[in-house]
N, CA, C, O and CB atoms as a CASP TS submission, in Angstrom:
PFRMAT TS
TARGET T0000
AUTHOR 0000-0000-0000
METHOD Language model
MODEL 1
PARENT N/A
ATOM      1  N   MET     1     -66.546  47.049  27.875  1.00  0.00           N
ATOM      2  CA  MET     1     -66.217  45.916  28.725  1.00  0.00           C
ATOM      3  C   MET     1     -67.466  45.497  29.519  1.00  0.00           C
ATOM      4  O   MET     1     -68.263  46.338  29.936  1.00  0.00           O
ATOM      5  CB  MET     1     -65.037  46.269  29.685  1.00  0.00           C
ATOM      6  N   ARG     2     -67.609  44.225  29.709  1.00  0.00           N
ATOM      7  CA  ARG     2     -68.787  43.711  30.422  1.00  0.00           C
ATOM      8  C   ARG     2     -68.495  43.573  31.905  1.00  0.00           C
ATOM      9  O   ARG     2     -67.358  43.365  32.326  1.00  0.00           O
ATOM     10  CB  ARG     2     -69.227  42.354  29.843  1.00  0.00           C
ATOM     11  N   SER     3     -69.556  43.696  32.677  1.00  0.00           N
ATOM     12  CA  SER     3     -69.387  43.553  34.118  1.00  0.00           C
ATOM     13  C   SER     3     -69.275  42.073  34.478  1.00  0.00           C
ATOM     14  O   SER     3     -69.900  41.229  33.835  1.00  0.00           O
ATOM     15  CB  SER     3     -70.565  44.213  34.879  1.00  0.00           C
ATOM     16  N   PRO     4     -68.486  41.755  35.498  1.00  0.00           N
ATOM     17  CA  PRO     4     -68.382  40.349  35.911  1.00  0.00           C
ATOM     18  C   PRO     4     -69.650  39.916  36.629  1.00  0.00           C
ATOM     19  O   PRO     4     -70.347  40.736  37.228  1.00  0.00           O
ATOM     20  CB  PRO     4     -67.153  40.133  36.823  1.00  0.00           C
ATOM     21  N   GLY     5     -69.938  38.652  36.564  1.00  0.00           N
ATOM     22  CA  GLY     5     -71.088  38.111  37.274  1.00  0.00           C
ATOM     23  C   GLY     5     -70.769  37.954  38.750  1.00  0.00           C
ATOM     24  O   GLY     5     -69.657  38.259  39.179  1.00  0.00           O
ATOM     25  N   PHE     6     -71.715  37.488  39.521  1.00  0.00           N
ATOM     26  CA  PHE     6     -71.486  37.303  40.950  1.00  0.00           C
ATOM     27  C   PHE     6     -70.883  35.943  41.258  1.00  0.00           C
ATOM     28  O   PHE     6     -70.496  35.693  42.400  1.00  0.00           O
ATOM     29  CB  PHE     6     -72.781  37.472  41.712  1.00  0.00           C
ATOM     30  N   LEU     7     -70.789  35.044  40.260  1.00  0.00           N
ATOM     31  CA  LEU     7     -70.140  33.752  40.437  1.00  0.00           C
ATOM     32  C   LEU     7     -68.749  33.796  39.808  1.00  0.00           C
ATOM     33  O   LEU     7     -68.566  34.366  38.732  1.00  0.00           O
ATOM     34  CB  LEU     7     -70.992  32.613  39.814  1.00  0.00           C
ATOM     35  N   SER     8     -67.789  33.203  40.472  1.00  0.00           N
ATOM     36  CA  SER     8     -66.471  33.063  39.858  1.00  0.00           C
ATOM     37  C   SER     8     -66.545  31.947  38.816  1.00  0.00           C
ATOM     38  O   SER     8     -67.541  31.227  38.743  1.00  0.00           O
ATOM     39  CB  SER     8     -65.368  32.759  40.936  1.00  0.00           C
ATOM     40  N   GLU     9     -65.504  31.805  38.020  1.00  0.00           N
ATOM     41  CA  GLU     9     -65.508  30.752  37.002  1.00  0.00           C
ATOM     42  C   GLU     9     -65.605  29.369  37.638  1.00  0.00           C
ATOM     43  O   GLU     9     -66.293  28.490  37.118  1.00  0.00           O
ATOM     44  CB  GLU     9     -64.247  30.843  36.136  1.00  0.00           C
ATOM     45  N   ARG    10     -64.921  29.177  38.759  1.00  0.00           N
ATOM     46  CA  ARG    10     -64.965  27.882  39.449  1.00  0.00           C
ATOM     47  C   ARG    10     -66.369  27.597  40.000  1.00  0.00           C
ATOM     48  O   ARG    10     -66.887  26.489  39.863  1.00  0.00           O
ATOM     49  CB  ARG    10     -63.930  27.850  40.594  1.00  0.00           C
ATOM     50  N   GLN    11     -66.972  28.615  40.624  1.00  0.00           N
ATOM     51  CA  GLN    11     -68.329  28.449  41.145  1.00  0.00           C
ATOM     52  C   GLN    11     -69.314  28.172  40.014  1.00  0.00           C
ATOM     53  O   GLN    11     -70.260  27.400  40.171  1.00  0.00           O
ATOM     54  CB  GLN    11     -68.760  29.699  41.929  1.00  0.00           C
ATOM     55  N   ARG    12     -69.078  28.809  38.883  1.00  0.00           N
ATOM     56  CA  ARG    12     -69.948  28.610  37.726  1.00  0.00           C
ATOM     57  C   ARG    12     -69.849  27.174  37.206  1.00  0.00           C
ATOM     58  O   ARG    12     -70.864  26.577  36.846  1.00  0.00           O
ATOM     59  CB  ARG    12     -69.589  29.603  36.611  1.00  0.00           C
ATOM     60  N   ARG    13     -68.639  26.618  37.164  1.00  0.00           N
ATOM     61  CA  ARG    13     -68.470  25.227  36.737  1.00  0.00           C
ATOM     62  C   ARG    13     -69.161  24.275  37.702  1.00  0.00           C
ATOM     63  O   ARG    13     -69.815  23.324  37.275  1.00  0.00           O
ATOM     64  CB  ARG    13     -66.980  24.876  36.627  1.00  0.00           C
ATOM     65  N   PHE    14     -69.019  24.527  39.011  1.00  0.00           N
ATOM     66  CA  PHE    14     -69.682  23.678  40.001  1.00  0.00           C
ATOM     67  C   PHE    14     -71.203  23.808  39.918  1.00  0.00           C
ATOM     68  O   PHE    14     -71.917  22.829  40.135  1.00  0.00           O
ATOM     69  CB  PHE    14     -69.201  24.034  41.411  1.00  0.00           C
ATOM     70  N   ALA    15     -71.704  25.001  39.607  1.00  0.00           N
ATOM     71  CA  ALA    15     -73.143  25.192  39.458  1.00  0.00           C
ATOM     72  C   ALA    15     -73.659  24.377  38.272  1.00  0.00           C
ATOM     73  O   ALA    15     -74.711  23.745  38.366  1.00  0.00           O
ATOM     74  CB  ALA    15     -73.478  26.692  39.274  1.00  0.00           C
ATOM     75  N   TRP    16     -72.931  24.389  37.167  1.00  0.00           N
ATOM     76  CA  TRP    16     -73.327  23.594  36.011  1.00  0.00           C
ATOM     77  C   TRP    16     -73.273  22.106  36.329  1.00  0.00           C
ATOM     78  O   TRP    16     -74.161  21.349  35.937  1.00  0.00           O
ATOM     79  CB  TRP    16     -72.433  23.909  34.814  1.00  0.00           C
ATOM     80  N   LEU    17     -72.233  21.692  37.039  1.00  0.00           N
ATOM     81  CA  LEU    17     -72.122  20.285  37.416  1.00  0.00           C
ATOM     82  C   LEU    17     -73.282  19.874  38.322  1.00  0.00           C
ATOM     83  O   LEU    17     -73.885  18.818  38.126  1.00  0.00           O
ATOM     84  CB  LEU    17     -70.780  20.022  38.118  1.00  0.00           C
ATOM     85  N   GLY    18     -73.591  20.707  39.309  1.00  0.00           N
ATOM     86  CA  GLY    18     -74.713  20.420  40.204  1.00  0.00           C
ATOM     87  C   GLY    18     -76.037  20.373  39.468  1.00  0.00           C
ATOM     88  O   GLY    18     -76.884  19.527  39.753  1.00  0.00           O
ATOM     89  N   PHE    19     -76.217  21.287  38.514  1.00  0.00           N
ATOM     90  CA  PHE    19     -77.446  21.287  37.721  1.00  0.00           C
ATOM     91  C   PHE    19     -77.572  19.998  36.918  1.00  0.00           C
ATOM     92  O   PHE    19     -78.625  19.360  36.915  1.00  0.00           O
ATOM     93  CB  PHE    19     -77.479  22.501  36.781  1.00  0.00           C
ATOM     94  N   LEU    20     -76.497  19.621  36.241  1.00  0.00           N
ATOM     95  CA  LEU    20     -76.550  18.412  35.413  1.00  0.00           C
ATOM     96  C   LEU    20     -76.774  17.157  36.252  1.00  0.00           C
ATOM     97  O   LEU    20     -77.544  16.278  35.864  1.00  0.00           O
ATOM     98  CB  LEU    20     -75.261  18.268  34.608  1.00  0.00           C
ATOM     99  N   LEU    21     -76.101  17.073  37.404  1.00  0.00           N
ATOM    100  CA  LEU    21     -76.297  15.906  38.266  1.00  0.00           C
ATOM    101  C   LEU    21     -77.730  15.814  38.777  1.00  0.00           C
ATOM    102  O   LEU    21     -78.331  14.739  38.771  1.00  0.00           O
ATOM    103  CB  LEU    21     -75.331  15.956  39.444  1.00  0.00           C
ATOM    104  N   ALA    22     -78.276  16.947  39.220  1.00  0.00           N
ATOM    105  CA  ALA    22     -79.652  16.940  39.724  1.00  0.00           C
ATOM    106  C   ALA    22     -80.648  16.666  38.599  1.00  0.00           C
ATOM    107  O   ALA    22     -81.646  15.977  38.807  1.00  0.00           O
ATOM    108  CB  ALA    22     -79.980  18.279  40.401  1.00  0.00           C
ATOM    109  N   ALA    23     -80.382  17.200  37.419  1.00  0.00           N
ATOM    110  CA  ALA    23     -81.294  17.001  36.294  1.00  0.00           C
ATOM    111  C   ALA    23     -81.303  15.545  35.820  1.00  0.00           C
ATOM    112  O   ALA    23     -82.346  15.038  35.408  1.00  0.00           O
ATOM    113  CB  ALA    23     -80.909  17.921  35.138  1.00  0.00           C
ATOM    114  N   PHE    24     -80.164  14.876  35.873  1.00  0.00           N
ATOM    115  CA  PHE    24     -80.121  13.474  35.469  1.00  0.00           C
ATOM    116  C   PHE    24     -80.577  12.532  36.576  1.00  0.00           C
ATOM    117  O   PHE    24     -81.049  11.428  36.304  1.00  0.00           O
ATOM    118  CB  PHE    24     -78.723  13.107  35.037  1.00  0.00           C
ATOM    119  N   GLN    25     -80.436  12.967  37.820  1.00  0.00           N
ATOM    120  CA  GLN    25     -80.820  12.115  38.937  1.00  0.00           C
ATOM    121  C   GLN    25     -82.336  12.053  39.104  1.00  0.00           C
ATOM    122  O   GLN    25     -82.865  11.021  39.517  1.00  0.00           O
ATOM    123  CB  GLN    25     -80.176  12.613  40.221  1.00  0.00           C
ATOM    124  N   ALA    26     -83.034  13.126  38.793  1.00  0.00           N
ATOM    125  CA  ALA    26     -84.484  13.190  39.013  1.00  0.00           C
ATOM    126  C   ALA    26     -85.262  12.121  38.239  1.00  0.00           C
ATOM    127  O   ALA    26     -86.048  11.398  38.851  1.00  0.00           O
ATOM    128  CB  ALA    26     -84.994  14.558  38.623  1.00  0.00           C
ATOM    129  N   PRO    27     -85.077  11.990  36.933  1.00  0.00           N
ATOM    130  CA  PRO    27     -85.858  10.952  36.240  1.00  0.00           C
ATOM    131  C   PRO    27     -85.454   9.534  36.640  1.00  0.00           C
ATOM    132  O   PRO    27     -86.284   8.625  36.663  1.00  0.00           O
ATOM    133  CB  PRO    27     -85.706  11.110  34.741  1.00  0.00           C
ATOM    134  N   LEU    28     -84.193   9.361  36.948  1.00  0.00           N
ATOM    135  CA  LEU    28     -83.738   8.049  37.398  1.00  0.00           C
ATOM    136  C   LEU    28     -84.391   7.679  38.729  1.00  0.00           C
ATOM    137  O   LEU    28     -84.859   6.555  38.907  1.00  0.00           O
ATOM    138  CB  LEU    28     -82.206   8.028  37.530  1.00  0.00           C
ATOM    139  N   ALA    29     -84.418   8.630  39.659  1.00  0.00           N
ATOM    140  CA  ALA    29     -85.049   8.381  40.956  1.00  0.00           C
ATOM    141  C   ALA    29     -86.555   8.180  40.802  1.00  0.00           C
ATOM    142  O   ALA    29     -87.142   7.366  41.515  1.00  0.00           O
ATOM    143  CB  ALA    29     -84.768   9.544  41.921  1.00  0.00           C
ATOM    144  N   ALA    30     -87.182   8.904  39.890  1.00  0.00           N
ATOM    145  CA  ALA    30     -88.623   8.748  39.674  1.00  0.00           C
ATOM    146  C   ALA    30     -88.954   7.348  39.168  1.00  0.00           C
ATOM    147  O   ALA    30     -90.005   6.791  39.486  1.00  0.00           O
ATOM    148  CB  ALA    30     -89.132   9.800  38.678  1.00  0.00           C
ATOM    149  N   LYS    31     -88.051   6.796  38.387  1.00  0.00           N
ATOM    150  CA  LYS    31     -88.290   5.460  37.845  1.00  0.00           C
ATOM    151  C   LYS    31     -88.036   4.374  38.892  1.00  0.00           C
ATOM    152  O   LYS    31     -88.714   3.347  38.901  1.00  0.00           O
ATOM    153  CB  LYS    31     -87.404   5.223  36.623  1.00  0.00           C
ATOM    154  N   LEU    32     -87.057   4.603  39.773  1.00  0.00           N
ATOM    155  CA  LEU    32     -86.653   3.572  40.726  1.00  0.00           C
ATOM    156  C   LEU    32     -87.363   3.637  42.077  1.00  0.00           C
ATOM    157  O   LEU    32     -87.475   2.615  42.754  1.00  0.00           O
ATOM    158  CB  LEU    32     -85.192   3.664  40.948  1.00  0.00           C
ATOM    159  N   ILE    33     -87.842   4.807  42.483  1.00  0.00           N
ATOM    160  CA  ILE    33     -88.433   5.001  43.816  1.00  0.00           C
ATOM    161  C   ILE    33     -89.927   5.284  43.664  1.00  0.00           C
ATOM    162  O   ILE    33     -90.340   6.031  42.777  1.00  0.00           O
ATOM    163  CB  ILE    33     -87.724   6.170  44.583  1.00  0.00           C
ATOM    164  N   ASP    34     -90.726   4.679  44.538  1.00  0.00           N
ATOM    165  CA  ASP    34     -92.174   4.832  44.427  1.00  0.00           C
ATOM    166  C   ASP    34     -92.705   6.147  44.998  1.00  0.00           C
ATOM    167  O   ASP    34     -93.756   6.625  44.569  1.00  0.00           O
ATOM    168  CB  ASP    34     -92.845   3.690  45.117  1.00  0.00           C
ATOM    169  N   ASP    35     -91.994   6.735  45.958  1.00  0.00           N
ATOM    170  CA  ASP    35     -92.519   7.976  46.544  1.00  0.00           C
ATOM    171  C   ASP    35     -92.104   9.180  45.683  1.00  0.00           C
ATOM    172  O   ASP    35     -91.452   9.021  44.652  1.00  0.00           O
ATOM    173  CB  ASP    35     -92.009   8.151  48.011  1.00  0.00           C
ATOM    174  N   ALA    36     -92.486  10.366  46.116  1.00  0.00           N
ATOM    175  CA  ALA    36     -92.246  11.576  45.328  1.00  0.00           C
ATOM    176  C   ALA    36     -90.975  12.309  45.760  1.00  0.00           C
ATOM    177  O   ALA    36     -90.877  13.523  45.578  1.00  0.00           O
ATOM    178  CB  ALA    36     -93.438  12.511  45.441  1.00  0.00           C
ATOM    179  N   SER    37     -90.007  11.598  46.325  1.00  0.00           N
ATOM    180  CA  SER    37     -88.775  12.258  46.751  1.00  0.00           C
ATOM    181  C   SER    37     -87.934  12.740  45.567  1.00  0.00           C
ATOM    182  O   SER    37     -87.054  13.583  45.742  1.00  0.00           O
ATOM    183  CB  SER    37     -87.956  11.316  47.610  1.00  0.00           C
ATOM    184  N   TRP    38     -88.189  12.218  44.373  1.00  0.00           N
ATOM    185  CA  TRP    38     -87.471  12.669  43.182  1.00  0.00           C
ATOM    186  C   TRP    38     -87.761  14.133  42.879  1.00  0.00           C
ATOM    187  O   TRP    38     -86.963  14.804  42.224  1.00  0.00           O
ATOM    188  CB  TRP    38     -87.842  11.806  41.980  1.00  0.00           C
ATOM    189  N   PHE    39     -88.911  14.634  43.360  1.00  0.00           N
ATOM    190  CA  PHE    39     -89.291  16.023  43.095  1.00  0.00           C
ATOM    191  C   PHE    39     -88.298  17.001  43.711  1.00  0.00           C
ATOM    192  O   PHE    39     -88.132  18.111  43.206  1.00  0.00           O
ATOM    193  CB  PHE    39     -90.695  16.300  43.631  1.00  0.00           C
ATOM    194  N   PHE    40     -87.634  16.604  44.800  1.00  0.00           N
ATOM    195  CA  PHE    40     -86.627  17.455  45.423  1.00  0.00           C
ATOM    196  C   PHE    40     -85.484  17.741  44.451  1.00  0.00           C
ATOM    197  O   PHE    40     -84.989  18.867  44.403  1.00  0.00           O
ATOM    198  CB  PHE    40     -86.087  16.799  46.702  1.00  0.00           C
ATOM    199  N   ALA    41     -85.059  16.748  43.681  1.00  0.00           N
ATOM    200  CA  ALA    41     -83.993  16.944  42.692  1.00  0.00           C
ATOM    201  C   ALA    41     -84.436  17.921  41.602  1.00  0.00           C
ATOM    202  O   ALA    41     -83.624  18.697  41.098  1.00  0.00           O
ATOM    203  CB  ALA    41     -83.586  15.596  42.061  1.00  0.00           C
ATOM    204  N   VAL    42     -85.703  17.885  41.243  1.00  0.00           N
ATOM    205  CA  VAL    42     -86.226  18.824  40.248  1.00  0.00           C
ATOM    206  C   VAL    42     -86.175  20.249  40.791  1.00  0.00           C
ATOM    207  O   VAL    42     -85.799  21.178  40.076  1.00  0.00           O
ATOM    208  CB  VAL    42     -87.674  18.451  39.851  1.00  0.00           C
ATOM    209  N   VAL    43     -86.553  20.418  42.050  1.00  0.00           N
ATOM    210  CA  VAL    43     -86.537  21.743  42.666  1.00  0.00           C
ATOM    211  C   VAL    43     -85.101  22.265  42.776  1.00  0.00           C
ATOM    212  O   VAL    43     -84.848  23.437  42.499  1.00  0.00           O
ATOM    213  CB  VAL    43     -87.202  21.698  44.061  1.00  0.00           C
ATOM    214  N   VAL    44     -84.177  21.419  43.171  1.00  0.00           N
ATOM    215  CA  VAL    44     -82.768  21.828  43.273  1.00  0.00           C
ATOM    216  C   VAL    44     -82.230  22.209  41.901  1.00  0.00           C
ATOM    217  O   VAL    44     -81.540  23.220  41.772  1.00  0.00           O
ATOM    218  CB  VAL    44     -81.909  20.696  43.889  1.00  0.00           C
ATOM    219  N   ALA    45     -82.530  21.425  40.880  1.00  0.00           N
ATOM    220  CA  ALA    45     -82.073  21.742  39.525  1.00  0.00           C
ATOM    221  C   ALA    45     -82.646  23.075  39.051  1.00  0.00           C
ATOM    222  O   ALA    45     -81.942  23.858  38.414  1.00  0.00           O
ATOM    223  CB  ALA    45     -82.468  20.622  38.552  1.00  0.00           C
ATOM    224  N   ALA    46     -83.903  23.337  39.350  1.00  0.00           N
ATOM    225  CA  ALA    46     -84.515  24.609  38.963  1.00  0.00           C
ATOM    226  C   ALA    46     -83.875  25.781  39.699  1.00  0.00           C
ATOM    227  O   ALA    46     -83.667  26.844  39.114  1.00  0.00           O
ATOM    228  CB  ALA    46     -86.020  24.580  39.237  1.00  0.00           C
ATOM    229  N   LEU    47     -83.565  25.594  40.971  1.00  0.00           N
ATOM    230  CA  LEU    47     -82.927  26.654  41.745  1.00  0.00           C
ATOM    231  C   LEU    47     -81.530  26.965  41.209  1.00  0.00           C
ATOM    232  O   LEU    47     -81.169  28.132  41.054  1.00  0.00           O
ATOM    233  CB  LEU    47     -82.847  26.259  43.222  1.00  0.00           C
ATOM    234  N   VAL    48     -80.757  25.938  40.928  1.00  0.00           N
ATOM    235  CA  VAL    48     -79.406  26.142  40.399  1.00  0.00           C
ATOM    236  C   VAL    48     -79.477  26.769  39.006  1.00  0.00           C
ATOM    237  O   VAL    48     -78.659  27.628  38.678  1.00  0.00           O
ATOM    238  CB  VAL    48     -78.629  24.801  40.349  1.00  0.00           C
ATOM    239  N   ALA    49     -80.429  26.357  38.196  1.00  0.00           N
ATOM    240  CA  ALA    49     -80.593  26.954  36.872  1.00  0.00           C
ATOM    241  C   ALA    49     -80.935  28.435  36.979  1.00  0.00           C
ATOM    242  O   ALA    49     -80.464  29.236  36.172  1.00  0.00           O
ATOM    243  CB  ALA    49     -81.680  26.218  36.084  1.00  0.00           C
ATOM    244  N   THR    50     -81.745  28.807  37.960  1.00  0.00           N
ATOM    245  CA  THR    50     -82.082  30.211  38.171  1.00  0.00           C
ATOM    246  C   THR    50     -80.844  31.021  38.524  1.00  0.00           C
ATOM    247  O   THR    50     -80.680  32.142  38.042  1.00  0.00           O
ATOM    248  CB  THR    50     -83.131  30.350  39.271  1.00  0.00           C
ATOM    249  N   VAL    51     -79.981  30.474  39.350  1.00  0.00           N
ATOM    250  CA  VAL    51     -78.742  31.168  39.722  1.00  0.00           C
ATOM    251  C   VAL    51     -77.836  31.332  38.502  1.00  0.00           C
ATOM    252  O   VAL    51     -77.245  32.395  38.311  1.00  0.00           O
ATOM    253  CB  VAL    51     -77.999  30.395  40.841  1.00  0.00           C
ATOM    254  N   ILE    52     -77.723  30.300  37.684  1.00  0.00           N
ATOM    255  CA  ILE    52     -76.887  30.382  36.478  1.00  0.00           C
ATOM    256  C   ILE    52     -77.445  31.425  35.516  1.00  0.00           C
ATOM    257  O   ILE    52     -76.682  32.196  34.936  1.00  0.00           O
ATOM    258  CB  ILE    52     -76.798  29.003  35.778  1.00  0.00           C
ATOM    259  N   ILE    53     -78.748  31.460  35.342  1.00  0.00           N
ATOM    260  CA  ILE    53     -79.373  32.446  34.451  1.00  0.00           C
ATOM    261  C   ILE    53     -79.177  33.863  34.979  1.00  0.00           C
ATOM    262  O   ILE    53     -78.910  34.778  34.200  1.00  0.00           O
ATOM    263  CB  ILE    53     -80.873  32.149  34.289  1.00  0.00           C
ATOM    264  N   ALA    54     -79.304  34.055  36.282  1.00  0.00           N
ATOM    265  CA  ALA    54     -79.097  35.385  36.867  1.00  0.00           C
ATOM    266  C   ALA    54     -77.638  35.821  36.695  1.00  0.00           C
ATOM    267  O   ALA    54     -77.375  36.994  36.429  1.00  0.00           O
ATOM    268  CB  ALA    54     -79.485  35.387  38.369  1.00  0.00           C
ATOM    269  N   ASP    55     -76.701  34.902  36.842  1.00  0.00           N
ATOM    270  CA  ASP    55     -75.284  35.230  36.641  1.00  0.00           C
ATOM    271  C   ASP    55     -75.036  35.594  35.178  1.00  0.00           C
ATOM    272  O   ASP    55     -74.298  36.538  34.896  1.00  0.00           O
ATOM    273  CB  ASP    55     -74.377  34.041  37.065  1.00  0.00           C
ATOM    274  N   ASP    56     -75.638  34.860  34.249  1.00  0.00           N
ATOM    275  CA  ASP    56     -75.515  35.190  32.829  1.00  0.00           C
ATOM    276  C   ASP    56     -76.052  36.587  32.538  1.00  0.00           C
ATOM    277  O   ASP    56     -75.434  37.354  31.801  1.00  0.00           O
ATOM    278  CB  ASP    56     -76.255  34.158  31.977  1.00  0.00           C
ATOM    279  N   ALA    57     -77.191  36.909  33.113  1.00  0.00           N
ATOM    280  CA  ALA    57     -77.789  38.221  32.879  1.00  0.00           C
ATOM    281  C   ALA    57     -76.892  39.330  33.408  1.00  0.00           C
ATOM    282  O   ALA    57     -76.760  40.375  32.771  1.00  0.00           O
ATOM    283  CB  ALA    57     -79.170  38.305  33.533  1.00  0.00           C
ATOM    284  N   GLN    58     -76.273  39.116  34.564  1.00  0.00           N
ATOM    285  CA  GLN    58     -75.383  40.134  35.114  1.00  0.00           C
ATOM    286  C   GLN    58     -74.100  40.244  34.291  1.00  0.00           C
ATOM    287  O   GLN    58     -73.559  41.340  34.143  1.00  0.00           O
ATOM    288  CB  GLN    58     -75.047  39.816  36.575  1.00  0.00           C
ATOM    289  N   ARG    59     -73.613  39.140  33.760  1.00  0.00           N
ATOM    290  CA  ARG    59     -72.409  39.176  32.926  1.00  0.00           C
ATOM    291  C   ARG    59     -72.660  39.881  31.609  1.00  0.00           C
ATOM    292  O   ARG    59     -71.754  40.522  31.074  1.00  0.00           O
ATOM    293  CB  ARG    59     -71.905  37.769  32.664  1.00  0.00           C
ATOM    294  N   ARG    60     -73.854  39.782  31.078  1.00  0.00           N
ATOM    295  CA  ARG    60     -74.162  40.405  29.791  1.00  0.00           C
ATOM    296  C   ARG    60     -74.494  41.888  29.917  1.00  0.00           C
ATOM    297  O   ARG    60     -74.547  42.599  28.913  1.00  0.00           O
ATOM    298  CB  ARG    60     -75.315  39.685  29.137  1.00  0.00           C
ATOM    299  N   ARG    61     -74.715  42.350  31.123  1.00  0.00           N
ATOM    300  CA  ARG    61     -75.039  43.753  31.341  1.00  0.00           C
ATOM    301  C   ARG    61     -73.773  44.593  31.136  1.00  0.00           C
ATOM    302  O   ARG    61     -72.729  44.278  31.709  1.00  0.00           O
ATOM    303  CB  ARG    61     -75.634  43.975  32.771  1.00  0.00           C
ATOM    304  N   PRO    62     -73.849  45.639  30.338  1.00  0.00           N
ATOM    305  CA  PRO    62     -72.650  46.475  30.142  1.00  0.00           C
ATOM    306  C   PRO    62     -72.317  47.254  31.415  1.00  0.00           C
ATOM    307  O   PRO    62     -73.193  47.585  32.213  1.00  0.00           O
ATOM    308  CB  PRO    62     -72.858  47.457  28.960  1.00  0.00           C
ATOM    309  N   GLU    63     -71.038  47.532  31.576  1.00  0.00           N
ATOM    310  CA  GLU    63     -70.633  48.331  32.738  1.00  0.00           C
ATOM    311  C   GLU    63     -71.158  49.751  32.570  1.00  0.00           C
ATOM    312  O   GLU    63     -71.230  50.259  31.451  1.00  0.00           O
ATOM    313  CB  GLU    63     -69.079  48.333  32.910  1.00  0.00           C
ATOM    314  N   PRO    64     -71.521  50.386  33.666  1.00  0.00           N
ATOM    315  CA  PRO    64     -72.009  51.769  33.554  1.00  0.00           C
ATOM    316  C   PRO    64     -70.881  52.691  33.098  1.00  0.00           C
ATOM    317  O   PRO    64     -69.723  52.523  33.480  1.00  0.00           O
ATOM    318  CB  PRO    64     -72.590  52.259  34.908  1.00  0.00           C
ATOM    319  N   ALA    65     -71.247  53.662  32.278  1.00  0.00           N
ATOM    320  CA  ALA    65     -70.260  54.632  31.787  1.00  0.00           C
ATOM    321  C   ALA    65     -69.819  55.530  32.934  1.00  0.00           C
ATOM    322  O   ALA    65     -70.626  55.930  33.773  1.00  0.00           O
ATOM    323  CB  ALA    65     -70.842  55.484  30.620  1.00  0.00           C
ATOM    324  N   ASN    66     -68.551  55.834  32.955  1.00  0.00           N
ATOM    325  CA  ASN    66     -67.988  56.687  34.001  1.00  0.00           C
ATOM    326  C   ASN    66     -67.709  58.053  33.413  1.00  0.00           C
ATOM    327  O   ASN    66     -66.615  58.318  32.916  1.00  0.00           O
ATOM    328  CB  ASN    66     -66.694  56.070  34.602  1.00  0.00           C
ATOM    329  N   TYR    67     -68.721  58.929  33.473  1.00  0.00           N
ATOM    330  CA  TYR    67     -68.585  60.281  32.923  1.00  0.00           C
ATOM    331  C   TYR    67     -68.073  61.209  33.999  1.00  0.00           C
ATOM    332  O   TYR    67     -68.671  61.339  35.067  1.00  0.00           O
ATOM    333  CB  TYR    67     -69.931  60.797  32.358  1.00  0.00           C
ATOM    334  N   SER    68     -66.971  61.844  33.710  1.00  0.00           N
ATOM    335  CA  SER    68     -66.447  62.843  34.665  1.00  0.00           C
ATOM    336  C   SER    68     -66.657  64.217  34.069  1.00  0.00           C
ATOM    337  O   SER    68     -66.196  64.514  32.967  1.00  0.00           O
ATOM    338  CB  SER    68     -64.924  62.602  34.988  1.00  0.00           C
ATOM    339  N   GLU    69     -67.351  65.039  34.807  1.00  0.00           N
ATOM    340  CA  GLU    69     -67.671  66.385  34.308  1.00  0.00           C
ATOM    341  C   GLU    69     -66.833  67.408  34.992  1.00  0.00           C
ATOM    342  O   GLU    69     -66.957  68.599  34.706  1.00  0.00           O
ATOM    343  CB  GLU    69     -69.138  66.713  34.503  1.00  0.00           C
TER
END
């Protein structure tokens, strides 16, 4: 059995939604706005992606064996 991640299924869905929104908003803002404020959306998307990847890694880790001697 695999260990659960630190995000619940609902939190995981919201993390994916936030990642997709930030990832699609960044190029649109870069095209429409002259300053570099679009870079903030890139940083947020990268941060959320890091959290999703860390949750995936924890979910794929097998549970430790419980040896009773």
